[in-house]
Structures are given as structure tokens and as C-alpha cells.
Legacy VTK file of the C-alpha trace (Angstrom):
# vtk DataFile Version 3.0
C-alpha trace
ASCII
DATASET POLYDATA
POINTS 445 float
324.305 251.945 163.771
326.725 251.348 161.943
326.823 250.270 158.420
328.263 246.449 159.535
325.217 246.261 161.495
322.641 247.681 159.128
323.901 245.026 156.854
324.112 241.967 159.250
320.524 242.874 159.684
319.745 243.222 156.341
320.838 239.573 155.875
318.796 238.400 158.452
315.349 240.153 156.916
316.608 238.643 153.564
316.478 235.038 154.908
313.278 235.619 157.280
311.409 236.748 153.759
312.467 233.669 151.961
311.291 231.974 154.907
307.950 233.095 153.771
308.201 232.165 150.153
308.966 235.657 149.234
310.363 234.995 145.483
314.345 235.741 146.031
314.439 238.452 143.746
312.235 240.397 144.884
313.729 239.845 148.533
316.782 241.064 147.467
315.406 244.000 145.695
313.632 244.899 148.368
316.136 244.420 151.482
319.050 246.096 148.799
317.175 249.189 148.431
315.800 249.823 152.235
319.681 249.197 153.060
321.230 251.221 150.608
318.555 254.245 151.523
319.779 252.933 154.815
322.915 253.618 154.690
323.417 256.180 152.589
320.598 258.461 153.965
318.892 259.664 150.868
316.602 258.408 148.856
317.628 260.890 145.985
321.049 258.365 145.825
319.036 255.013 145.655
317.205 256.916 142.667
320.150 257.560 141.155
322.057 254.136 141.438
319.057 252.246 140.128
318.804 253.786 137.363
322.387 253.421 136.544
322.992 249.841 137.787
319.672 248.674 136.342
320.898 249.925 132.689
324.271 248.202 133.416
322.896 245.416 134.219
320.779 244.400 131.507
323.034 245.765 128.741
326.155 243.752 130.124
327.221 241.230 127.727
328.317 238.670 129.454
325.364 237.659 130.374
323.763 238.321 126.613
324.590 234.013 126.288
322.088 233.488 129.326
319.177 233.378 126.732
320.510 231.909 124.297
321.336 228.607 126.074
317.830 228.847 127.353
317.018 228.941 123.945
319.263 226.329 122.831
317.681 223.990 125.278
313.924 224.728 124.199
314.709 223.956 120.725
316.601 220.702 121.822
313.847 220.011 123.615
311.393 219.944 120.442
313.052 218.401 118.283
313.442 215.189 119.700
316.979 214.610 120.680
316.368 213.850 124.628
314.209 211.006 123.219
316.602 210.175 120.975
319.753 210.574 123.294
317.822 207.634 126.083
317.416 205.312 122.834
320.932 204.669 121.849
322.500 205.229 125.452
319.916 202.471 126.025
320.665 200.676 123.058
323.854 200.278 123.982
323.513 199.694 127.669
319.857 198.217 128.312
320.712 194.885 127.895
323.155 194.280 131.264
321.918 194.944 134.817
320.845 198.566 135.883
321.240 198.794 131.813
318.220 201.673 131.524
318.916 203.533 134.232
322.685 203.740 133.438
320.845 204.781 129.821
319.011 207.469 131.897
321.899 208.539 133.157
323.563 208.980 129.940
321.094 210.708 128.326
320.427 213.153 131.365
324.837 214.098 130.195
323.748 214.005 126.323
321.096 216.430 127.431
322.984 218.597 129.349
325.790 219.649 126.985
323.087 221.302 124.823
320.719 222.697 127.683
322.465 223.534 130.557
319.542 223.287 133.147
319.340 221.083 135.975
315.311 220.972 136.324
314.830 221.049 132.775
317.518 217.751 132.073
315.386 216.319 135.114
312.263 217.289 133.531
312.399 216.188 129.681
314.525 213.145 130.596
312.106 211.660 133.445
309.322 211.870 130.930
310.931 210.083 128.129
313.007 207.158 130.671
310.492 206.987 133.026
308.186 204.654 131.112
311.198 202.628 129.945
311.917 201.744 133.537
308.399 200.989 134.745
308.315 198.357 131.859
311.209 196.787 133.033
309.925 196.435 136.702
312.809 198.391 137.842
312.652 199.769 141.820
310.678 202.979 141.832
313.517 203.966 144.295
316.225 203.432 141.391
314.220 204.547 138.782
313.440 207.909 140.600
316.481 208.305 142.630
318.385 207.909 138.704
316.128 210.852 137.396
316.413 213.028 140.086
320.832 212.704 140.448
320.818 212.385 136.270
318.830 215.710 136.218
321.947 216.976 138.310
324.039 216.612 134.889
321.922 219.642 133.086
324.442 222.193 134.950
327.514 220.143 135.549
328.054 219.556 131.721
328.601 222.554 130.324
326.910 224.978 129.160
326.236 225.925 132.553
323.879 228.819 133.054
324.967 228.711 136.627
328.433 228.580 135.730
327.642 231.773 133.755
326.440 233.916 136.684
328.908 232.946 138.439
331.616 233.898 136.647
329.980 237.036 136.240
329.997 237.319 139.663
333.922 236.794 141.004
334.812 238.353 137.056
336.215 234.812 135.810
336.215 233.887 132.013
333.300 232.225 131.383
335.098 229.898 128.913
337.750 229.059 131.156
334.935 228.027 133.589
333.441 225.854 131.419
336.770 223.941 130.664
337.139 223.706 133.939
334.066 221.963 134.393
333.941 219.086 131.899
335.893 216.446 133.201
334.340 216.455 136.131
330.603 216.820 134.744
332.239 213.230 132.680
333.577 211.672 136.658
329.748 212.812 137.610
328.277 210.954 135.014
330.868 208.222 135.680
329.910 207.612 139.215
326.417 207.441 138.968
326.757 204.760 136.396
328.777 203.121 139.018
326.637 204.246 142.119
324.036 201.878 139.901
325.946 199.048 139.311
326.947 198.617 143.057
322.676 199.218 143.756
322.264 196.209 141.594
325.111 194.050 142.571
323.415 194.105 146.387
319.603 194.108 145.057
319.740 192.251 141.200
315.765 192.711 141.947
315.895 196.240 141.606
316.722 196.706 137.377
316.561 194.109 135.569
318.358 193.797 132.064
316.415 195.144 129.161
316.150 193.451 125.660
319.979 193.267 123.725
319.152 194.683 120.652
321.346 193.297 117.052
324.124 195.440 116.683
322.830 197.254 113.469
320.413 198.308 115.419
322.178 199.571 118.442
324.324 200.855 115.409
321.341 203.229 113.849
320.514 204.093 117.235
323.927 205.626 117.514
323.707 207.411 113.966
320.367 209.122 114.834
322.271 211.154 118.156
324.573 212.960 115.239
323.125 216.202 115.521
323.899 216.394 119.053
327.216 215.543 118.865
327.900 218.113 115.886
325.963 220.843 117.974
328.286 219.883 120.954
331.058 219.941 119.169
330.992 222.826 117.330
329.533 224.922 119.923
331.787 223.594 123.069
334.795 222.600 121.119
334.571 226.439 119.080
334.578 228.292 122.821
337.171 225.997 123.905
339.359 226.325 121.060
339.043 230.439 120.815
336.882 230.573 117.897
333.600 231.694 119.470
333.176 233.930 122.373
330.647 232.223 124.456
327.948 234.295 123.272
328.633 233.592 119.726
329.086 229.902 120.525
325.770 230.005 121.956
323.974 232.209 119.251
325.742 229.413 116.561
324.085 226.764 119.342
320.392 228.143 118.690
320.711 228.477 115.114
321.546 224.956 114.795
319.131 223.563 116.851
316.399 225.165 115.596
317.362 223.921 112.196
317.414 220.066 113.379
314.263 221.245 115.530
312.737 222.138 112.346
313.904 219.860 109.543
314.351 216.846 112.295
311.647 217.327 114.706
309.183 218.219 112.943
308.648 221.833 114.876
305.980 224.084 113.546
305.455 227.616 114.357
302.958 226.618 117.366
306.394 224.937 119.126
308.440 228.014 118.020
306.020 230.126 119.621
305.814 227.703 123.051
310.225 227.610 122.693
310.530 231.496 122.334
307.592 232.181 125.375
309.063 229.364 127.897
312.981 230.921 127.366
311.025 234.154 127.986
309.513 233.252 131.611
312.540 231.522 132.215
314.908 234.985 131.396
312.924 237.232 133.037
312.433 234.883 136.604
316.560 235.221 136.126
317.051 238.819 135.317
314.553 239.457 138.123
316.836 237.773 140.398
320.452 239.860 138.171
319.099 242.753 139.819
317.605 241.958 142.989
321.340 240.303 143.388
323.375 243.941 141.680
321.180 246.179 144.596
321.744 243.813 147.245
325.612 243.264 146.561
325.727 247.094 146.098
324.164 247.359 149.688
326.435 245.000 151.174
329.374 246.430 149.563
327.984 249.593 151.780
327.593 247.857 154.954
331.215 246.750 154.676
330.257 242.809 155.815
332.162 240.986 152.799
335.291 242.333 153.691
334.011 242.198 157.636
333.743 237.941 157.070
337.086 238.007 155.195
338.983 239.607 157.404
337.038 237.698 160.629
337.915 233.780 158.811
341.332 235.217 157.756
341.857 235.366 161.196
340.857 233.180 162.791
342.801 230.874 163.006
340.912 227.699 161.042
342.764 226.321 158.002
341.399 227.383 154.646
340.407 223.547 154.128
338.550 224.003 157.070
336.880 227.129 155.950
336.134 226.054 152.537
334.512 222.612 153.909
331.851 224.461 155.999
331.074 226.645 152.667
330.483 223.451 151.166
328.492 221.759 153.815
326.413 225.167 153.953
325.823 225.065 150.250
324.221 221.496 150.987
321.626 222.865 153.305
320.997 225.809 151.612
320.460 223.859 148.311
317.258 221.608 150.230
315.407 224.664 150.345
316.347 227.403 147.319
317.245 227.045 143.570
320.887 226.981 142.643
320.584 230.668 140.669
319.570 231.672 143.707
321.935 230.437 146.105
325.039 231.717 144.073
323.235 235.236 143.869
323.279 235.538 147.233
326.126 233.920 148.512
329.072 234.000 145.878
329.326 237.807 147.013
330.335 236.639 150.885
331.787 233.966 150.136
334.123 234.940 147.715
336.270 237.342 149.246
336.848 235.121 152.296
337.896 232.642 149.441
340.396 234.790 147.746
342.220 235.715 151.374
343.069 232.565 151.936
345.988 230.552 150.506
345.660 226.594 149.263
348.517 225.124 148.842
348.977 221.577 148.308
352.624 220.181 149.334
354.762 222.349 147.090
351.870 222.971 144.609
350.053 226.650 145.267
346.822 227.615 143.377
346.568 231.220 141.872
344.024 233.745 142.155
342.027 232.354 138.655
343.158 228.904 139.518
341.028 229.553 142.833
338.071 230.813 140.444
338.105 227.649 138.602
338.414 225.758 141.038
336.070 227.273 144.287
333.363 227.911 140.998
333.485 224.216 140.162
333.258 222.835 143.416
330.652 225.279 144.632
328.352 223.933 141.431
328.694 219.980 142.248
327.471 221.242 145.966
324.459 223.386 144.963
323.542 220.237 142.827
323.741 217.672 145.100
321.443 219.825 147.180
319.021 219.494 144.978
318.685 216.020 145.296
319.021 215.970 149.236
316.402 215.431 152.109
314.075 216.967 153.073
313.248 219.360 150.117
315.297 218.911 146.962
313.861 220.650 144.018
314.527 217.458 141.501
313.363 215.114 143.840
309.600 216.989 143.828
309.570 217.292 139.988
310.336 213.639 139.254
307.900 212.739 141.852
305.483 215.189 139.718
305.749 212.896 136.303
305.791 209.199 138.946
303.156 209.995 141.442
302.450 206.680 142.009
306.460 206.335 143.650
306.187 207.382 147.680
308.911 210.585 148.506
310.648 208.880 151.352
311.833 205.854 147.967
312.774 208.815 146.178
314.892 209.804 148.749
315.904 206.605 149.245
316.919 206.159 145.789
319.419 209.531 145.564
321.423 208.141 148.869
324.117 206.126 146.151
323.643 209.563 144.437
325.223 211.558 146.809
327.236 209.155 147.963
328.999 209.071 144.801
329.431 213.263 145.055
330.737 212.821 148.248
333.997 210.631 146.954
333.810 212.929 144.004
334.236 216.382 145.949
336.722 214.710 147.918
338.726 213.542 145.060
338.516 216.974 143.354
339.459 218.918 146.424
342.616 217.159 147.445
343.299 217.121 143.431
342.503 220.313 141.962
344.144 219.462 138.894
341.421 217.218 137.900
339.685 220.743 137.598
342.859 222.754 136.312
343.954 220.634 133.080
342.129 221.026 130.949
341.960 224.904 131.086
346.183 224.569 131.235
346.051 222.423 128.279
344.086 224.774 126.107
345.610 227.878 127.439
LINES 1 446
445 0 1 2 3 4 5 6 7 8 9 10 11 12 13 14 15 16 17 18 19 20 21 22 23 24 25 26 27 28 29 30 31 32 33 34 35 36 37 38 39 40 41 42 43 44 45 46 47 48 49 50 51 52 53 54 55 56 57 58 59 60 61 62 63 64 65 66 67 68 69 70 71 72 73 74 75 76 77 78 79 80 81 82 83 84 85 86 87 88 89 90 91 92 93 94 95 96 97 98 99 100 101 102 103 104 105 106 107 108 109 110 111 112 113 114 115 116 117 118 119 120 121 122 123 124 125 126 127 128 129 130 131 132 133 134 135 136 137 138 139 140 141 142 143 144 145 146 147 148 149 150 151 152 153 154 155 156 157 158 159 160 161 162 163 164 165 166 167 168 169 170 171 172 173 174 175 176 177 178 179 180 181 182 183 184 185 186 187 188 189 190 191 192 193 194 195 196 197 198 199 200 201 202 203 204 205 206 207 208 209 210 211 212 213 214 215 216 217 218 219 220 221 222 223 224 225 226 227 228 229 230 231 232 233 234 235 236 237 238 239 240 241 242 243 244 245 246 247 248 249 250 251 252 253 254 255 256 257 258 259 260 261 262 263 264 265 266 267 268 269 270 271 272 273 274 275 276 277 278 279 280 281 282 283 284 285 286 287 288 289 290 291 292 293 294 295 296 297 298 299 300 301 302 303 304 305 306 307 308 309 310 311 312 313 314 315 316 317 318 319 320 321 322 323 324 325 326 327 328 329 330 331 332 333 334 335 336 337 338 339 340 341 342 343 344 345 346 347 348 349 350 351 352 353 354 355 356 357 358 359 360 361 362 363 364 365 366 367 368 369 370 371 372 373 374 375 376 377 378 379 380 381 382 383 384 385 386 387 388 389 390 391 392 393 394 395 396 397 398 399 400 401 402 403 404 405 406 407 408 409 410 411 412 413 414 415 416 417 418 419 420 421 422 423 424 425 426 427 428 429 430 431 432 433 434 435 436 437 438 439 440 441 442 443 444
């Protein structure tokens, strides 16, 4: 049996294990070890590889940014910054029709700028914003659909854990990827707000206007979010400007958010321990997937499956954009049943060699290799998150429905449809105009 055949069998076995609900880190580790030993024919070489690969993966400085950004998000939640962000956005937008839902989007975008996790943003903002949406009798579909879609902003607006993992896998610069994702993240928030405006124009009863606060109260609410603005400008401004590496910036952000949580949020020892434990649990999950992906990817490399796939699509006669669209649609499908990190770990070793071998030119404007890394990474990030709100299994939808148990699941899925349409328009725009993604990295270079 050839290495390529073993690689194909291994990939199918992995999908079967995932269908049986085996954790992806464990599944990738098991299949990778079995495939590695089968191709090389000796367990001794596998054990030697496991020893060196495990050490290299867990001492990779680029991955050290992950626990720091996760800790930063935990401290932000303990500091009550999510509530302050929603309150400020609601003070300025809530008196418009659909304004409280728009404020929830604004709160999700702000919290995402310091959290870096889609599921955490959805869960945190759901608990903060849902009572206010209920108080003003927002339709269940609009309320829960808004929060499920708004949660995806946690990973679109930098810092983003998924982008960090993608950068490590394709050997891209993390700071440059953060720059590339910033404008598309803002476009996502604006697109969601526009989607809410369209919904309440069609059905005014779905999103009644809230109370209009005096200007002094609105200004006071805006002043209350100064820690978020300071932390974001310090961390992301330092990273964008080259003052910090991403790891240093994450460390600075974690310390600053900790101080805010202690002195302004009232966090004490139990909250501190809870933040550390939450970070440790999430890191354990992520780094198990990192190790499993490394072993599985090494197995795929020995099997020559990624190179064979790249050669096949390169000689297929299909246009580069047809191949790209096929991959993006597949990501949306995978997102219905898998989390974003798992998708990136599973697909990037196969998809990236294919994309890297294609020629993407728009008129007289062609993308070089580094630009394709940024462009494809941001597009992948967007469609991966679309999968988290797409029927029949959207993880963000399940998180919001665990909070809003009185809203039927089908109603929430109906509520996310306008946001999915907004995402489709944005993806089409970014495919046709990659300069939107590339302009900030080019300007800051």
C-alpha cells in the first residue's frame, strides 16, 4: 500500500472518529501515531519523533501568546467590562428602533477586542444583554440571533486565537495578520448593525426602541469604558506599531486587565483563581489539539497527501477562484459540527499548499505569497465563524439557547439568517477587493 493510500485512509478514519464524538485532539493524535508508524514501519522512529515534536511544539514562542490572551479575556470578564461596553453602546443606540440589539453588537465587538474567543464573547454578552432585550420585548428570534451572530465578532476583531494558530501553521507574521483582520472585523460589526436595521424596518415590533437617556448619562456611560479603550490601544497599537511583539503585547494586556479587574471590578482571590483555572482548562484543550495536529500533519507529510492534492487541483483546469469558493463552502459545512480551532488544525495543512500553488490575479493586480497568506487567512476566519451560526448545528446558537431556554432553537436559527446574508455579502466583497484586507498591513509596513 502506497503512502498516499495510507494518508487517504487515515483522513477517512479521522472523520469517522470525529463523527463518533471523539475529541479532535485525541483523534488526530491516535490517527497520526498509527499512520506515522505504518508508513515508516518502526515504532522506535515514532517514539523518537514524539519526543522531539512534543518538546518543539510546547516550547514554540509563537504559541505562548495564546494563554496570555485567554487570561486577558478571563480578567476582562471578571472586571465587568462586558457590562460596561453594552451599557455604553445602549446609551447611544438604544433609543433607536432595534437599537438595543445594535448595542449588543457594539458590546460584542468591544469585548472581542480584548477577549479573542467567539464562544466566550457569545456566552458573556448573552448574559449581559439578554435581560435588557427581554425587558423591551424584543422578538426572541432577533434577540438570540443577534447575540449568536455578535459572538462571532470575538474572533474576527483582533486579538484572535484562531488567527494565531493559522499564522503558526502557514508561517505568517501574527502582528500582520492582526492588522489584516481589523478592517474586515469592523465591516462585520457594521454589516450586522445594518442587518438589524433592515429587520426592524420590515417588522417594527421585532425591535422596539428603548429609553432615550440625557446627554450627561450617555457621556458618563462612555467614560466608563475608558479601560477597554486604553487596553486595546496599548496592546494592539503597540503590536501594530512594532513596539511590542504579539507575546509582549498579550503580557502587557493581561497585566493591565488584571489591574482593572482588581481595582475597578472588585476581583478578589476566588475570582483570580477562577480566571487562572478557566485559562488553564482552555489552554489544555488547545495544546492537546496542537500536539495532535502536529503528529497528524507529520503523518500527512510522509504520505504526500497535501502535495498530491495541490498537484491535482493545480492541474484540474478549474479557476483559482472556483477552488477557493469550494474550500470556503466546505468550511461553512464543517463549522456546523466543529469548532473553529479544530477546523483550522484539520484543514490548513491540506488547503494551504493548494492555495499557495494557485495564481490569484485581479485585473493587473496580482497577490504575492505573503499577501495570499493574509487574504486567505482572513477569508477562512470569516467563513469558519459563519459555520458557528449556520443550521443545523451552530455552536454559538447552542450557547445562546442555553441562556435563553424559552426561545425555540428553530426561532434562533431563523434570527441568524439576516446576519448570514450580511456575511455572504462581506465575503464576496473581500474576495473581489482583497485590498480591503491588505491596505492596513501595507500602510503600517
